[in-house]
C-alpha positions, 0 to 999 in steps of 0.5 A: 675183204670182209668190208667188200663182202659187207658193202656188196651185201648192202649195195646189191639188195638196195640196187635191185630194190631200186630198179624193181621200183623203177620198173614197177612205176614205169609199167603202171604209168605206161599202162595208165597212158595206154588206157587214156589213149584207148579212151581218146581213140575210141571216142575219136572214132565214135565222133568221126563216124557220127559226122556231127559237127557239134560232136566234133566240137564237144570232143575238141573242148573235152580234149582241151579241158583235160589236165595236161601239163606236158611232161609233168602230167599226172596220168591218173588225173587225166584218166579220171577227168577223161572218164568223168567227161565221157560219162557226161557226154550226151548219149546218142 
C-alpha cells in the first residue's frame, strides 16, 4: 500500500505537468497559425480588392516563397517570413 501511495505521488504530478505542457504548446502553436492565417487573409483581401494583376502575381509568389514544409512546418518561421515579405511589398 505504501508503494502505491509513493507511485501515485510521483506519477500524478508528472502526468499533470506533461499534459499542461502539451496544452500550452498546442495553444501557442494554434495562436501562431491563427496569426499567420489572419495575415494571409488580410493581404488576400487587399489584393483582391485592388484588382491589379501584378499584385495578384506578387501575392502568389509570396505564398510560394513561405517556408512551408507541410506537417513539419515551423509556424514561427512562416510568421517571420510572412511579416518580412509583407513589409517588403510596395505600398499603394
